[in-house]
C-alpha positions as semicolon CSV with decimal commas, in nm:
position;residue;x (nm);y (nm);z (nm)
1;X;-13,822;12,450;13,383
2;X;-13,960;12,713;13,147
3;X;-13,619;12,876;13,137
4;X;-13,460;12,542;13,046
5;X;-13,700;12,481;12,756
6;X;-13,650;12,838;12,639
7;X;-13,274;12,783;12,636
8;X;-13,313;12,454;12,447
9;X;-13,545;12,620;12,194
10;X;-13,301;12,909;12,146
11;X;-13,015;12,668;12,087
12;X;-13,216;12,468;11,833
13;X;-13,311;12,784;11,650
14;X;-12,948;12,893;11,653
15;X;-12,833;12,561;11,506
16;X;-13,097;12,576;11,233
17;X;-13,014;12,931;11,138
18;X;-12,643;12,858;11,162
19;X;-12,681;12,584;10,902
20;X;-12,877;12,813;10,673
21;X;-12,626;13,096;10,708
22;X;-12,335;12,855;10,659
23;X;-12,490;12,744;10,330
24;X;-12,519;13,105;10,215
25;X;-12,158;13,174;10,316
26;X;-12,039;12,867;10,130
27;X;-12,210;12,977;9,811
28;X;-12,070;13,326;9,844
29;X;-11,722;13,195;9,919
30;X;-11,552;13,102;10,245
31;X;-11,377;13,439;10,255
32;X;-11,700;13,637;10,305
33;X;-11,688;13,628;10,682
34;X;-11,320;13,706;10,691
35;X;-11,361;13,993;10,444
36;X;-11,628;14,136;10,674
37;X;-11,390;14,115;10,966
38;X;-11,115;14,300;10,782
39;X;-11,355;14,555;10,635
40;X;-11,397;14,702;10,980
41;X;-11,025;14,738;11,036
42;X;-10,857;14,763;10,697
43;X;-10,991;15,027;10,458
44;X;-10,794;15,076;10,137
45;X;-10,555;15,373;10,122
46;X;-10,252;15,468;9,916
47;X;-10,081;15,666;10,190
48;X;-9,861;15,599;10,492
49;X;-9,563;15,460;10,300
50;X;-9,303;15,574;10,547
51;X;-9,226;15,226;10,687
52;X;-8,922;15,030;10,570
53;X;-9,010;14,688;10,423
54;X;-8,875;14,374;10,581
55;X;-8,618;14,167;10,396
56;X;-8,764;13,827;10,307
57;X;-9,062;13,853;10,549
58;X;-9,116;13,549;10,767
59;X;-9,461;13,457;10,890
60;X;-9,519;13,477;11,264
61;X;-9,721;13,206;11,434
62;X;-9,990;13,402;11,623
63;X;-10,054;13,113;11,862
64;X;-10,401;13,037;11,996
65;X;-10,686;13,285;12,024
66;X;-10,665;13,334;12,399
67;X;-10,810;13,678;12,471
68;X;-11,108;13,676;12,708
69;X;-11,410;13,697;12,476
70;X;-11,687;13,946;12,527
71;X;-11,988;13,795;12,704
72;X;-12,333;13,773;12,548
73;X;-12,456;14,051;12,776
74;X;-12,169;14,274;12,667
75;X;-12,225;14,196;12,299
76;X;-12,599;14,261;12,336
77;X;-12,527;14,607;12,475
78;X;-12,269;14,677;12,205
79;X;-12,513;14,585;11,929
80;X;-12,792;14,791;12,082
81;X;-12,555;15,089;12,082
82;X;-12,387;15,014;11,751
83;X;-12,678;14,924;11,521
84;X;-12,820;15,279;11,503
85;X;-12,472;15,404;11,406
86;X;-12,437;15,142;11,134
87;X;-12,785;15,201;10,997
88;X;-12,713;15,576;10,985
89;X;-12,379;15,507;10,815
90;X;-12,544;15,287;10,553
91;X;-12,801;15,560;10,491
92;X;-12,521;15,806;10,426
93;X;-12,559;16,001;10,749
94;X;-12,270;15,893;10,976
95;X;-12,234;16,062;11,309
96;X;-11,976;16,345;11,304
97;X;-11,659;16,323;11,508
98;X;-11,650;15,946;11,547
99;X;-11,314;15,800;11,639
100;X;-11,321;15,538;11,363
101;X;-11,377;15,793;11,087
102;X;-11,200;15,700;10,765
103;X;-10,969;15,999;10,758
104;X;-10,870;16,095;11,113
105;X;-10,638;16,380;11,186
106;X;-10,328;16,237;11,353
107;X;-10,017;16,407;11,482
108;X;-9,674;16,266;11,382
109;X;-9,624;16,124;11,730
110;X;-9,313;15,975;11,888
111;X;-9,172;15,619;11,888
112;X;-9,345;15,401;12,149
113;X;-9,157;15,250;12,439
114;X;-9,082;14,878;12,463
115;X;-9,381;14,800;12,685
116;X;-9,624;14,965;12,445
117;X;-9,469;14,785;12,146
118;X;-9,507;14,452;12,326
119;X;-9,873;14,526;12,411
120;X;-9,955;14,632;12,055
121;X;-9,779;14,323;11,918
122;X;-9,992;14,102;12,145
123;X;-10,307;14,272;12,011
124;X;-10,198;14,217;11,649
125;X;-10,125;13,850;11,719
126;X;-10,464;13,804;11,883
127;X;-10,633;13,978;11,592
128;X;-10,477;13,726;11,352
129;X;-10,536;13,424;11,576
130;X;-10,901;13,507;11,655
131;X;-10,979;13,601;11,294
132;X;-10,843;13,264;11,180
133;X;-11,053;13,092;11,445
134;X;-11,357;13,301;11,335
135;X;-11,419;13,349;11,706
136;X;-11,656;13,643;11,696
137;X;-11,678;13,713;12,073
138;X;-11,297;13,714;12,086
139;X;-11,262;13,934;11,776
140;X;-11,502;14,174;11,944
141;X;-11,270;14,177;12,247
142;X;-10,971;14,271;12,027
143;X;-11,165;14,578;11,911
144;X;-11,262;14,884;12,116
145;X;-11,619;14,889;12,241
146;X;-11,731;15,120;11,965
147;X;-11,544;14,919;11,704
148;X;-11,690;14,596;11,840
149;X;-12,040;14,745;11,831
150;X;-11,997;14,829;11,465
151;X;-11,845;14,489;11,382
152;X;-12,119;14,295;11,560
153;X;-12,392;14,510;11,405
154;X;-12,253;14,442;11,059
155;X;-12,268;14,071;11,144
156;X;-12,622;14,099;11,282
157;X;-12,777;14,272;10,978
158;X;-12,732;13,987;10,725
159;X;-12,825;13,736;10,994
160;X;-13,152;13,921;11,052
161;X;-13,219;13,944;10,681
162;X;-13,168;13,569;10,633
163;X;-13,370;13,478;10,943
164;X;-13,668;13,703;10,862
165;X;-13,652;13,728;10,486
166;X;-13,656;14,105;10,522
167;X;-13,550;14,319;10,229
168;X;-13,508;14,689;10,177
169;X;-13,341;14,952;10,391
170;X;-13,215;14,815;10,725
171;X;-13,365;14,962;11,042
172;X;-13,226;15,002;11,392
173;X;-13,509;14,806;11,550
174;X;-13,400;14,491;11,732
175;X;-13,614;14,189;11,813
176;X;-13,484;14,062;12,151
177;X;-13,553;13,696;12,071
178;X;-13,380;13,717;11,733
179;X;-13,084;13,893;11,894
180;X;-13,058;13,611;12,152
181;X;-13,059;13,356;11,870
182;X;-12,789;13,551;11,686
183;X;-12,572;13,559;11,998
184;X;-12,616;13,183;12,032
185;X;-12,492;13,128;11,675
186;X;-12,171;13,314;11,757
187;X;-12,067;13,016;11,970
188;X;-12,083;12,787;11,662
189;X;-11,790;12,922;11,461
190;X;-11,578;12,721;11,217
191;X;-11,210;12,815;11,169
192;X;-11,102;12,954;10,834
193;X;-10,941;12,707;10,595
194;X;-10,563;12,745;10,591
195;X;-10,551;12,904;10,246
196;X;-10,772;13,191;10,367
197;X;-10,601;13,262;10,698
198;X;-10,460;13,593;10,815
199;X;-10,080;13,584;10,826
200;X;-9,885;13,836;11,034
201;X;-9,531;13,909;10,921
202;X;-9,424;14,172;11,168
203;X;-9,467;14,513;11,330
204;X;-9,261;14,774;11,146
205;X;-9,327;15,067;11,377
206;X;-9,538;15,174;11,675
207;X;-9,597;15,543;11,735
208;X;-9,757;15,713;12,035
209;X;-9,983;16,001;11,935
210;X;-10,045;16,315;12,137
211;X;-10,405;16,222;12,215
212;X;-10,304;15,891;12,376
213;X;-10,381;15,668;12,081
214;X;-10,118;15,449;11,918
215;X;-10,052;15,391;11,550
216;X;-9,887;15,068;11,435
217;X;-9,760;14,983;11,088
218;X;-9,788;14,607;11,045
219;X;-9,717;14,358;10,767
220;X;-10,025;14,147;10,705
221;X;-10,141;13,904;10,439
222;X;-10,475;13,739;10,378
223;X;-10,561;13,432;10,178
224;X;-10,203;13,355;10,076
225;X;-10,150;13,694;9,910
226;X;-9,828;13,896;9,934
227;X;-9,777;14,082;10,264
228;X;-9,897;14,441;10,264
229;X;-9,845;14,722;10,507
230;X;-10,146;14,818;10,716
231;X;-10,184;15,113;10,948
232;X;-10,367;15,014;11,263
233;X;-10,494;15,264;11,517
234;X;-10,534;15,150;11,877
235;X;-10,605;15,289;12,220
236;X;-10,581;15,160;12,573
237;X;-10,923;15,046;12,687
238;X;-10,984;14,848;13,004
239;X;-10,617;14,772;13,056
240;X;-10,512;14,659;12,707
241;X;-10,461;14,808;12,363
242;X;-10,758;14,745;12,138
243;X;-10,802;14,820;11,770
244;X;-11,001;15,127;11,666
245;X;-10,950;15,068;11,295
246;X;-10,675;15,018;11,042
247;X;-10,613;15,084;10,678
248;X;-10,414;14,905;10,412
249;X;-10,145;15,133;10,271
250;X;-10,145;14,966;9,930
251;X;-9,776;14,871;9,946
252;X;-9,673;14,513;9,890
253;X;-9,389;14,423;10,125
254;X;-9,070;14,415;9,925
255;X;-8,853;14,106;9,938
256;X;-8,544;14,323;9,964
257;X;-8,471;14,627;10,180
258;X;-8,565;14,964;10,041
259;X;-8,284;15,172;9,903
């Protein structure tokens, strides 16, 4: 019975905090959560312009967010591992040699086979669908474990600040009860309004790199803006390609083929 009341109490706390956080998000703009999602996968860059733009890009319906979401136990472990990295990064002391570094060294690679292209396309579609659904456990499943740990930790930090009123430099300490409440709030997501949704327009190229990772150039738009090319780096983890990170190339997709 104690466990039941503890569960009820946790859910009530989650609902209360969810309402408070929702109010903050509304004041800051509905795109705040979505911007946070993309900030982990799309860092601005003016390079990688080798892809040919699509003629009159047509939006692709990503379908439902159907990937198996990460469980609370999995997300708890990912946050416990990821928060120290994020705190160090925010303090200006990122760990060396991390796979989601902003400027990785990548070989030219070779064109991917049809099966790999299909698997990467499915990941891109799920990224769009789950971002639009604001389904955090599912978004975490689209990312690699390390990427998901960073993403969830970035989500946890403002939650903790709002819940505790804490200010100042974030720490890597985690209150287990607060973490449980945070995980409960992740089940209370509200889909993005249509005018802020991610829109996928296509996969321009998929390249297999020598180290086993895959680079995809995709056409992506957010919030009704013009499609832009984004370079997304993925690797096969637990039987499916998951996103390590991506970066926007800075190119708007042309409405006519390149000369």
